[in-house]
GUMI-925966 format. One line per field, with one value per residue (C-alpha): residue number from 1; residue in one letter; z, y, x negated. Coordinates in nm, 3 decimals. Each point is the difference from the previous one (the first is absolute). Layout:
REM GUMI-925966
pos: [NUM | ...]
code: [A | ...]
pz: [Z | ...]
py: [Y | ...]
px: [X | ...]
***
This chain:
REM GUMI-925966
pos: [1 | 2 | 3 | 4 | 5 | 6 | 7 | 8 | 9 | 10 | 11 | 12 | 13 | 14 | 15 | 16 | 17 | 18 | 19 | 20 | 21 | 22 | 23 | 24 | 25 | 26 | 27 | 28 | 29 | 30 | 31 | 32 | 33 | 34 | 35 | 36 | 37 | 38 | 39 | 40 | 41 | 42 | 43 | 44 | 45 | 46 | 47 | 48 | 49 | 50 | 51 | 52 | 53 | 54 | 55 | 56 | 57 | 58 | 59 | 60 | 61 | 62 | 63 | 64 | 65 | 66 | 67 | 68 | 69 | 70 | 71 | 72 | 73 | 74 | 75 | 76 | 77 | 78 | 79 | 80 | 81 | 82 | 83 | 84 | 85 | 86 | 87 | 88 | 89 | 90 | 91 | 92 | 93 | 94 | 95 | 96 | 97 | 98 | 99 | 100 | 101 | 102 | 103 | 104 | 105 | 106 | 107 | 108 | 109 | 110 | 111 | 112 | 113 | 114 | 115 | 116 | 117 | 118 | 119 | 120 | 121 | 122 | 123 | 124 | 125 | 126 | 127 | 128 | 129 | 130 | 131 | 132 | 133 | 134 | 135 | 136 | 137 | 138 | 139 | 140 | 141 | 142 | 143 | 144 | 145 | 146 | 147 | 148 | 149 | 150 | 151 | 152 | 153 | 154 | 155 | 156 | 157 | 158 | 159 | 160 | 161 | 162 | 163 | 164 | 165 | 166 | 167 | 168 | 169 | 170 | 171 | 172 | 173 | 174 | 175 | 176 | 177 | 178 | 179 | 180 | 181 | 182 | 183 | 184 | 185 | 186 | 187 | 188 | 189 | 190 | 191 | 192 | 193 | 194 | 195 | 196 | 197 | 198 | 199 | 200 | 201 | 202 | 203 | 204 | 205 | 206 | 207 | 208 | 209 | 210 | 211 | 212 | 213 | 214 | 215 | 216 | 217 | 218 | 219 | 220 | 221 | 222 | 223 | 224 | 225 | 226 | 227 | 228 | 229 | 230 | 231 | 232 | 233 | 234 | 235 | 236 | 237 | 238 | 239 | 240 | 241 | 242 | 243 | 244 | 245 | 246 | 247 | 248 | 249 | 250 | 251 | 252 | 253 | 254 | 255 | 256 | 257 | 258 | 259 | 260 | 261 | 262 | 263 | 264 | 265 | 266 | 267 | 268 | 269 | 270 | 271 | 272 | 273 | 274 | 275 | 276 | 277 | 278 | 279 | 280 | 281 | 282 | 283 | 284 | 285 | 286 | 287 | 288 | 289 | 290 | 291 | 292 | 293 | 294 | 295 | 296 | 297 | 298 | 299 | 300 | 301 | 302 | 303 | 304 | 305 | 306 | 307 | 308 | 309 | 310 | 311 | 312 | 313 | 314 | 315 | 316 | 317 | 318 | 319 | 320 | 321 | 322 | 323 | 324 | 325 | 326 | 327 | 328 | 329 | 330 | 331 | 332 | 333 | 334 | 335 | 336 | 337 | 338 | 339 | 340 | 341 | 342 | 343 | 344 | 345 | 346 | 347 | 348 | 349 | 350 | 351 | 352 | 353 | 354 | 355 | 356 | 357 | 358 | 359 | 360 | 361 | 362 | 363 | 364 | 365 | 366 | 367 | 368 | 369 | 370 | 371 | 372 | 373 | 374 | 375 | 376 | 377 | 378 | 379 | 380 | 381 | 382 | 383 | 384 | 385 | 386 | 387 | 388 | 389 | 390 | 391 | 392 | 393 | 394 | 395 | 396 | 397 | 398 | 399 | 400 | 401 | 402 | 403 | 404 | 405 | 406 | 407 | 408 | 409 | 410 | 411 | 412 | 413 | 414 | 415 | 416 | 417 | 418 | 419 | 420 | 421 | 422 | 423 | 424 | 425 | 426 | 427 | 428 | 429 | 430 | 431 | 432 | 433 | 434 | 435 | 436 | 437 | 438 | 439 | 440 | 441 | 442 | 443 | 444 | 445 | 446 | 447 | 448 | 449 | 450 | 451 | 452]
code: [M | L | K | Y | F | G | T | D | G | V | R | G | I | A | N | K | C | L | T | P | E | M | A | F | K | L | G | R | C | G | G | Y | V | L | T | Q | H | K | E | D | K | T | Q | P | A | K | V | L | V | G | R | D | P | R | I | S | G | Q | M | L | Q | Y | A | L | I | S | G | L | L | S | V | G | I | E | V | L | N | L | G | V | I | T | T | P | G | V | S | Y | L | I | R | A | Q | G | V | D | A | G | I | Q | V | S | A | S | H | N | P | V | E | D | N | G | I | K | F | F | G | S | D | G | Y | K | L | S | D | K | T | E | E | E | I | E | K | L | I | D | A | P | E | D | K | L | P | R | P | S | A | K | G | L | G | I | V | E | E | F | P | E | A | A | S | K | Y | L | Q | F | I | E | Q | T | I | P | E | E | L | D | G | I | K | V | V | V | D | G | G | Y | G | A | S | A | K | L | I | S | R | L | F | A | D | M | N | A | D | F | T | T | I | N | T | D | A | N | G | L | N | I | N | D | H | A | G | S | T | H | P | E | K | L | Q | K | E | V | V | A | Q | G | A | Q | L | G | L | A | F | D | G | D | A | D | R | C | I | A | V | D | E | K | G | N | I | V | D | G | D | Q | I | M | Y | V | L | G | T | F | M | A | E | N | G | R | L | K | K | D | T | I | V | T | T | V | M | S | N | F | G | L | K | K | A | L | E | A | K | G | L | K | N | V | R | T | K | V | G | D | R | Y | V | S | E | E | M | I | K | S | G | Y | N | L | G | G | E | Q | S | G | H | V | I | M | F | D | Y | H | I | T | G | D | G | M | L | T | G | L | H | L | L | Y | V | M | K | K | T | G | K | S | L | S | E | L | L | K | D | F | K | E | Y | P | Q | R | L | I | N | V | P | V | V | H | K | E | T | W | Q | Q | N | E | R | I | M | K | A | I | D | T | V | E | K | E | L | G | D | N | G | R | V | L | V | R | P | S | G | T | Q | S | L | L | R | V | M | A | E | G | P | D | K | E | T | V | D | R | Y | T | E | Q | I | A | D | V | V | R | A | E | M | G | A | E]
pz: [20.856 | -0.058 | -0.301 | -0.105 | 0.258 | -0.072 | 0.237 | -0.041 | -0.042 | -0.294 | -0.360 | -0.378 | -0.341 | 0.063 | -0.176 | -0.079 | 0.277 | 0.235 | -0.110 | 0.185 | 0.056 | 0.221 | 0.146 | 0.115 | 0.153 | 0.185 | 0.132 | 0.139 | 0.120 | 0.121 | 0.128 | 0.176 | 0.196 | 0.068 | 0.215 | 0.108 | 0.323 | 0.077 | 0.345 | -0.006 | -0.167 | 0.045 | -0.272 | -0.339 | -0.145 | -0.157 | -0.257 | -0.178 | -0.364 | -0.203 | -0.346 | -0.181 | -0.331 | -0.228 | -0.270 | 0.131 | 0.345 | -0.010 | -0.193 | 0.294 | 0.247 | -0.070 | -0.039 | 0.347 | 0.175 | -0.156 | 0.191 | 0.332 | -0.057 | -0.060 | 0.331 | 0.172 | 0.028 | 0.054 | -0.262 | 0.061 | -0.382 | 0.031 | -0.337 | -0.131 | 0.296 | 0.080 | 0.178 | 0.279 | 0.036 | 0.012 | 0.278 | 0.209 | -0.050 | 0.100 | 0.322 | 0.004 | -0.065 | 0.171 | -0.215 | -0.065 | -0.297 | -0.325 | -0.348 | -0.254 | -0.347 | -0.152 | -0.208 | 0.183 | -0.208 | -0.259 | -0.359 | -0.095 | -0.137 | 0.355 | 0.305 | 0.344 | 0.313 | 0.310 | 0.366 | 0.331 | 0.330 | 0.266 | 0.111 | -0.306 | -0.038 | -0.314 | 0.033 | 0.126 | -0.241 | 0.210 | -0.063 | -0.347 | -0.018 | 0.148 | -0.261 | -0.267 | 0.150 | -0.021 | -0.355 | -0.089 | 0.176 | -0.220 | 0.112 | 0.153 | 0.359 | 0.095 | 0.128 | -0.339 | 0.165 | -0.277 | 0.180 | 0.368 | 0.070 | -0.341 | 0.017 | -0.107 | -0.158 | 0.125 | -0.111 | 0.207 | -0.229 | 0.318 | 0.024 | -0.152 | 0.164 | 0.350 | -0.106 | -0.135 | 0.385 | 0.163 | -0.225 | 0.045 | 0.421 | -0.018 | -0.081 | 0.274 | -0.231 | -0.323 | -0.283 | -0.150 | -0.134 | -0.214 | -0.373 | -0.062 | -0.324 | 0.043 | -0.230 | 0.004 | -0.237 | -0.154 | 0.307 | 0.312 | 0.160 | -0.318 | 0.132 | 0.344 | -0.007 | -0.080 | 0.284 | 0.260 | -0.077 | -0.047 | 0.317 | 0.130 | -0.161 | -0.194 | -0.291 | -0.293 | -0.334 | -0.121 | -0.348 | -0.096 | 0.209 | -0.291 | 0.084 | -0.325 | 0.118 | -0.280 | 0.050 | 0.376 | 0.078 | -0.384 | 0.011 | 0.332 | 0.391 | 0.192 | -0.261 | -0.277 | 0.168 | -0.315 | -0.057 | 0.338 | 0.025 | -0.295 | 0.144 | 0.348 | -0.171 | -0.218 | 0.243 | 0.244 | 0.263 | 0.298 | -0.007 | -0.202 | 0.099 | -0.185 | 0.085 | -0.201 | -0.063 | 0.345 | 0.175 | 0.268 | -0.179 | 0.025 | -0.243 | 0.074 | -0.261 | 0.172 | -0.123 | -0.251 | -0.146 | 0.129 | 0.133 | 0.334 | 0.068 | 0.312 | 0.165 | 0.007 | 0.099 | 0.306 | 0.081 | -0.005 | 0.220 | 0.214 | 0.040 | 0.120 | 0.225 | 0.194 | 0.016 | 0.206 | 0.208 | -0.204 | -0.193 | 0.206 | 0.074 | -0.250 | -0.251 | -0.368 | -0.124 | -0.369 | -0.259 | -0.136 | -0.311 | 0.181 | -0.101 | 0.189 | 0.042 | 0.203 | 0.268 | -0.026 | 0.037 | 0.318 | 0.184 | -0.093 | 0.182 | 0.287 | -0.124 | -0.090 | -0.290 | 0.040 | -0.348 | -0.075 | -0.322 | -0.295 | 0.079 | 0.224 | 0.207 | 0.074 | 0.111 | 0.219 | 0.149 | 0.113 | 0.127 | 0.198 | 0.151 | 0.101 | 0.101 | -0.307 | -0.147 | -0.321 | -0.316 | -0.375 | -0.329 | -0.248 | -0.228 | 0.194 | 0.248 | 0.320 | 0.328 | 0.294 | 0.282 | 0.214 | -0.221 | -0.254 | -0.008 | -0.389 | -0.297 | -0.059 | -0.274 | 0.083 | 0.347 | -0.072 | -0.220 | 0.253 | 0.250 | -0.213 | -0.075 | 0.342 | 0.089 | -0.264 | 0.170 | 0.346 | -0.118 | -0.224 | -0.216 | -0.369 | -0.112 | -0.101 | 0.281 | 0.229 | -0.181 | -0.051 | 0.240 | -0.177 | -0.248 | -0.238 | -0.116 | -0.340 | -0.075 | -0.257 | -0.057 | -0.236 | -0.075 | -0.197 | -0.124 | 0.070 | -0.041 | 0.365 | 0.256 | 0.297 | -0.072 | -0.063 | 0.314 | -0.118 | -0.289 | 0.071 | -0.271 | 0.101 | 0.372 | -0.121 | -0.193 | 0.329 | 0.212 | -0.214 | -0.009 | 0.353 | 0.083 | -0.227 | 0.137 | 0.335 | 0.266 | -0.295 | -0.112 | 0.000 | -0.269 | 0.081 | -0.268 | 0.115 | -0.186 | -0.092 | 0.232 | -0.284 | -0.331 | -0.156 | 0.013 | 0.206 | 0.149 | -0.033 | 0.210 | 0.077 | 0.200 | -0.005 | 0.012 | -0.343 | -0.258 | -0.252 | 0.238 | 0.103 | -0.372 | -0.060 | 0.277 | -0.040 | -0.391 | 0.076 | 0.239 | -0.194 | -0.351 | 0.205 | 0.106 | -0.363 | -0.127 | 0.286 | 0.083 | -0.280 | -0.133 | -0.366]
py: [-8.778 | 0.080 | -0.118 | 0.204 | 0.313 | 0.257 | 0.340 | 0.111 | -0.319 | -0.188 | 0.175 | -0.084 | 0.087 | -0.076 | -0.290 | -0.132 | -0.045 | 0.142 | -0.219 | -0.074 | -0.315 | 0.105 | 0.298 | -0.323 | -0.170 | 0.279 | 0.104 | -0.379 | -0.064 | 0.352 | 0.001 | -0.299 | 0.072 | 0.349 | -0.108 | -0.363 | 0.140 | 0.248 | -0.065 | 0.021 | -0.334 | 0.090 | 0.303 | -0.062 | 0.171 | 0.360 | 0.145 | 0.339 | -0.010 | 0.347 | 0.064 | 0.324 | 0.076 | -0.204 | -0.150 | -0.360 | 0.032 | -0.099 | -0.345 | -0.065 | 0.147 | -0.246 | -0.304 | 0.122 | -0.010 | -0.321 | -0.168 | 0.189 | -0.116 | -0.383 | -0.035 | 0.158 | 0.358 | 0.322 | 0.248 | 0.392 | 0.136 | 0.387 | 0.074 | 0.232 | 0.156 | 0.023 | -0.237 | 0.248 | -0.035 | -0.376 | -0.004 | 0.259 | -0.200 | -0.295 | 0.129 | 0.242 | -0.306 | -0.287 | -0.241 | -0.244 | 0.096 | 0.210 | -0.019 | 0.272 | -0.021 | 0.178 | 0.045 | 0.368 | 0.183 | -0.241 | -0.011 | -0.073 | -0.354 | -0.109 | -0.060 | -0.144 | -0.136 | 0.150 | -0.182 | 0.178 | -0.193 | 0.078 | 0.269 | 0.202 | -0.105 | -0.139 | -0.367 | -0.117 | -0.251 | -0.291 | 0.047 | 0.041 | -0.305 | -0.186 | 0.109 | -0.106 | -0.346 | -0.040 | 0.139 | -0.260 | -0.294 | -0.313 | -0.057 | 0.286 | -0.104 | 0.290 | 0.023 | -0.028 | 0.084 | -0.078 | 0.214 | 0.100 | 0.151 | 0.132 | 0.390 | 0.261 | 0.348 | 0.314 | 0.389 | 0.275 | 0.289 | 0.257 | -0.148 | 0.284 | 0.293 | -0.178 | -0.032 | 0.367 | 0.120 | -0.136 | 0.167 | 0.338 | -0.032 | -0.029 | 0.374 | 0.239 | 0.264 | 0.095 | 0.021 | 0.335 | 0.266 | -0.198 | -0.086 | -0.372 | -0.171 | -0.411 | -0.278 | -0.294 | -0.191 | -0.177 | -0.211 | -0.096 | 0.332 | 0.175 | -0.018 | 0.100 | 0.267 | 0.289 | -0.103 | -0.019 | 0.323 | 0.196 | -0.142 | 0.175 | 0.324 | -0.012 | 0.212 | -0.256 | -0.101 | -0.378 | -0.170 | -0.367 | -0.120 | -0.137 | -0.320 | -0.275 | -0.305 | 0.056 | 0.266 | -0.033 | 0.153 | 0.091 | 0.288 | 0.107 | -0.017 | -0.080 | -0.172 | 0.277 | 0.355 | 0.212 | 0.125 | 0.081 | 0.203 | 0.186 | 0.046 | 0.123 | 0.302 | 0.067 | 0.016 | 0.209 | -0.325 | -0.018 | -0.327 | -0.341 | -0.325 | -0.343 | -0.329 | -0.329 | -0.275 | -0.126 | 0.348 | -0.130 | 0.220 | 0.380 | 0.202 | 0.355 | 0.318 | 0.331 | 0.342 | 0.027 | -0.327 | -0.218 | -0.337 | -0.109 | -0.344 | -0.223 | 0.094 | 0.344 | -0.049 | -0.183 | 0.329 | 0.215 | -0.218 | -0.137 | 0.342 | 0.126 | -0.257 | 0.035 | 0.368 | -0.075 | -0.289 | -0.264 | -0.193 | -0.290 | -0.102 | 0.323 | -0.276 | -0.040 | -0.386 | -0.032 | -0.229 | -0.062 | 0.177 | 0.342 | 0.294 | 0.070 | 0.326 | -0.066 | -0.154 | 0.326 | 0.228 | -0.200 | -0.004 | 0.400 | 0.019 | -0.210 | -0.315 | -0.367 | -0.238 | -0.348 | -0.214 | -0.333 | -0.213 | 0.088 | -0.024 | 0.199 | -0.319 | 0.009 | 0.355 | -0.070 | -0.342 | 0.261 | 0.278 | -0.277 | -0.153 | 0.323 | 0.196 | 0.279 | 0.185 | 0.162 | -0.210 | -0.099 | -0.004 | 0.284 | -0.159 | 0.208 | -0.290 | 0.186 | -0.186 | 0.221 | -0.253 | 0.277 | -0.058 | -0.263 | -0.345 | 0.053 | 0.221 | 0.227 | 0.226 | 0.219 | 0.025 | 0.105 | 0.271 | 0.173 | -0.017 | 0.160 | 0.276 | 0.044 | 0.022 | 0.268 | 0.191 | -0.009 | 0.118 | 0.256 | -0.122 | -0.101 | -0.372 | 0.120 | 0.220 | -0.322 | -0.167 | 0.258 | -0.188 | -0.355 | -0.019 | -0.359 | -0.185 | -0.064 | -0.351 | -0.230 | -0.326 | -0.228 | -0.286 | -0.300 | -0.267 | -0.341 | -0.363 | -0.119 | 0.270 | -0.265 | -0.063 | 0.348 | -0.054 | -0.330 | 0.192 | 0.106 | 0.266 | 0.170 | -0.018 | 0.144 | 0.292 | 0.096 | -0.016 | 0.206 | 0.293 | -0.030 | 0.047 | 0.282 | 0.173 | -0.025 | 0.208 | 0.216 | -0.200 | -0.376 | -0.261 | -0.226 | -0.287 | -0.207 | -0.183 | 0.110 | -0.119 | -0.025 | -0.057 | -0.159 | 0.306 | 0.099 | 0.307 | 0.217 | 0.279 | 0.221 | 0.338 | 0.248 | 0.344 | 0.091 | -0.108 | -0.066 | -0.218 | -0.204 | -0.053 | -0.148 | -0.235 | -0.093 | -0.086 | -0.193 | -0.251 | -0.033 | -0.066 | -0.266 | -0.138 | 0.002 | -0.206 | -0.260 | -0.048 | 0.230 | -0.123 | 0.062]
px: [2.089 | 0.355 | 0.136 | 0.295 | -0.013 | -0.243 | -0.051 | 0.346 | 0.247 | 0.049 | -0.077 | 0.037 | 0.142 | 0.383 | 0.176 | -0.345 | -0.254 | 0.228 | 0.301 | 0.372 | -0.095 | -0.283 | 0.213 | 0.238 | -0.274 | -0.122 | 0.334 | 0.083 | -0.360 | -0.045 | 0.327 | -0.029 | -0.387 | 0.132 | 0.315 | -0.072 | -0.130 | 0.282 | 0.125 | 0.381 | 0.107 | 0.368 | -0.001 | -0.137 | -0.310 | 0.048 | -0.259 | 0.039 | -0.072 | -0.083 | -0.184 | -0.148 | 0.219 | -0.279 | 0.219 | -0.126 | 0.110 | 0.362 | -0.118 | -0.254 | 0.202 | 0.279 | -0.211 | -0.181 | 0.339 | 0.116 | -0.299 | 0.099 | 0.349 | -0.109 | -0.187 | 0.320 | -0.147 | 0.265 | -0.117 | 0.062 | -0.028 | -0.131 | -0.001 | -0.224 | -0.239 | -0.379 | -0.225 | -0.024 | 0.383 | -0.015 | -0.242 | 0.188 | 0.330 | -0.120 | -0.070 | 0.310 | 0.224 | -0.159 | -0.017 | -0.260 | -0.185 | -0.011 | -0.137 | 0.004 | -0.046 | -0.260 | -0.328 | -0.052 | -0.225 | -0.041 | 0.156 | 0.351 | -0.083 | -0.128 | 0.192 | -0.058 | 0.139 | -0.119 | 0.089 | 0.091 | 0.037 | 0.229 | -0.209 | 0.011 | -0.347 | -0.184 | -0.092 | -0.376 | -0.170 | 0.086 | 0.367 | -0.074 | -0.185 | 0.256 | 0.321 | -0.306 | -0.025 | 0.402 | -0.019 | -0.281 | 0.138 | 0.050 | 0.369 | 0.214 | 0.113 | 0.196 | 0.334 | 0.294 | 0.336 | 0.275 | 0.278 | 0.004 | -0.329 | -0.082 | -0.083 | 0.218 | -0.068 | 0.118 | -0.059 | -0.118 | 0.118 | -0.087 | -0.363 | -0.211 | 0.231 | -0.110 | -0.359 | 0.016 | 0.137 | -0.278 | -0.272 | 0.190 | 0.001 | -0.410 | 0.001 | 0.113 | 0.108 | 0.122 | -0.292 | 0.133 | -0.255 | -0.226 | 0.101 | -0.098 | 0.003 | 0.044 | -0.043 | 0.201 | -0.182 | 0.311 | -0.004 | 0.146 | 0.010 | 0.152 | 0.382 | -0.117 | -0.218 | 0.240 | 0.224 | -0.317 | -0.085 | 0.300 | 0.102 | -0.346 | 0.077 | -0.275 | -0.049 | -0.091 | 0.061 | -0.074 | -0.130 | -0.016 | 0.339 | 0.174 | -0.090 | 0.101 | -0.153 | -0.282 | -0.183 | -0.114 | -0.355 | -0.004 | -0.236 | 0.207 | -0.020 | -0.322 | -0.279 | 0.127 | 0.033 | -0.067 | 0.327 | 0.048 | -0.333 | 0.133 | 0.369 | -0.166 | -0.187 | 0.299 | 0.207 | -0.236 | 0.115 | -0.202 | -0.024 | 0.070 | 0.047 | -0.001 | 0.129 | -0.090 | 0.261 | 0.071 | -0.044 | -0.239 | -0.275 | -0.017 | -0.205 | -0.029 | -0.095 | -0.119 | 0.160 | -0.322 | 0.123 | -0.308 | 0.080 | 0.016 | -0.043 | 0.066 | -0.344 | 0.060 | 0.393 | -0.120 | -0.267 | 0.243 | 0.254 | -0.268 | -0.167 | 0.344 | 0.100 | -0.379 | 0.086 | 0.337 | -0.132 | 0.146 | -0.226 | -0.146 | -0.316 | -0.082 | -0.045 | 0.144 | 0.000 | -0.047 | -0.147 | -0.379 | 0.143 | 0.058 | -0.229 | -0.305 | 0.072 | 0.318 | -0.260 | -0.221 | 0.304 | 0.112 | -0.332 | -0.012 | 0.340 | -0.105 | 0.221 | -0.079 | 0.082 | 0.043 | -0.012 | 0.133 | 0.004 | 0.246 | 0.360 | 0.250 | 0.068 | -0.341 | 0.015 | 0.300 | -0.150 | -0.296 | 0.239 | 0.198 | -0.323 | -0.146 | 0.244 | 0.012 | 0.275 | -0.093 | -0.160 | 0.027 | -0.168 | -0.138 | 0.264 | 0.252 | 0.124 | 0.017 | 0.094 | 0.149 | 0.076 | 0.145 | 0.299 | -0.021 | -0.223 | -0.068 | -0.117 | 0.281 | 0.006 | 0.299 | -0.074 | -0.352 | 0.089 | 0.272 | -0.291 | -0.243 | 0.255 | 0.051 | -0.365 | -0.003 | 0.311 | -0.139 | -0.371 | 0.129 | -0.263 | -0.020 | -0.104 | -0.347 | -0.082 | 0.087 | -0.239 | -0.324 | -0.207 | 0.053 | -0.298 | 0.059 | -0.320 | -0.010 | 0.151 | 0.059 | 0.185 | 0.011 | 0.202 | -0.142 | 0.186 | -0.120 | 0.035 | -0.011 | 0.015 | -0.056 | -0.350 | -0.195 | -0.204 | -0.147 | -0.170 | -0.332 | -0.065 | 0.315 | -0.106 | -0.338 | 0.126 | 0.195 | -0.310 | -0.179 | 0.232 | 0.074 | -0.397 | 0.005 | 0.276 | -0.110 | 0.209 | 0.092 | 0.275 | 0.166 | 0.112 | 0.288 | 0.076 | 0.343 | 0.269 | 0.358 | 0.234 | 0.260 | -0.196 | -0.285 | -0.215 | -0.335 | -0.017 | -0.284 | -0.064 | -0.312 | 0.025 | -0.332 | -0.131 | 0.097 | 0.244 | -0.250 | -0.214 | 0.313 | 0.152 | -0.360 | 0.018 | 0.320 | -0.062 | -0.326 | 0.170 | 0.339 | -0.207 | -0.146 | 0.293 | 0.169 | -0.296 | 0.023 | 0.379 | 0.180 | 0.317 | -0.001]
***
């Protein structure tokens, strides 16, 4: 069991749980692990570092960079950029690793540190465990040069432009003719989306782009699309797109103001790809959190759905292992391997626009055969999330509901990867049944393990 790393890097309340001291250790130990196997020892290791605009980002980024420099690593400072931008630039620049300081969709008081290897992928559990062992070692025996051999920092101001140019080149034509409202979520994409959509000749307006370090994800972006829903309808737009704090997620809104989540986006992209002979093995990879309706809708089109455990890196691993090219999560991480190796909100948004333009259909028309099953998710704060499966009453409550639902639904209980929560989810034939069963299990969890 990993001590510091969750499903998406190391996260916590900035300056309390995730301190500058911890950021320094992560830079020092993480940088060493990621670069110690560098083949060309004649050149110093080089690592990219970016961040989202939340106010604690600079504090943690500078501490992280200090740790990297202390073991002789050269740093390219990307400044504020999206997480998929870091992943792309690692490969484009041929560097040894990349690190993003971001807590993604979390509130402003949180922050996080995400590591990527030289291939641009998130780290394996094994590599994260290796970093943790060095952090907790009784004595720091890593290199500590005093003059020659220390790392240096270089600014990389053209990073965002190179990344945007890459995204634009994945679309074979301009995206005129569709009116879209774009929500930057006061995050890493806020200063980029106007350039991107203007370059693509889209008819667009933007909201929530005035990022000030304190308003990231604040009633904005992919986790709070309410304002976007209203704007799409008020402006008579055909589409709304919302990104989270680090823009690796995309949630859409159709012309009627209805939210279109990651499952639905994958269905639209996947069926279009299949119709054009581009969906490998006629399969979309999702996690166990995906709606049962996606599986049913894909089956009706003669397509398949493979599921993994929660976390976009597990989706990526399955895609690599089995040769698939489309996957993602209900939350809006969509991975299009034909273009990028990680979830990319802006890339996803452009391709959704492209499907609408090529088919001449509205988003609601493209989703007419997709019927969502009622789903309820309850996050229960708990004291020790790691021991929930050892609790007989909780396991009995789950078993009871599963037997009653039979083939008409399912139950999924899992610990959060980043918080002290147990997530209780159920799907079923109707909302009333789902609500009752979810509350039934959640009540047992609260009684047995709930945090006061």
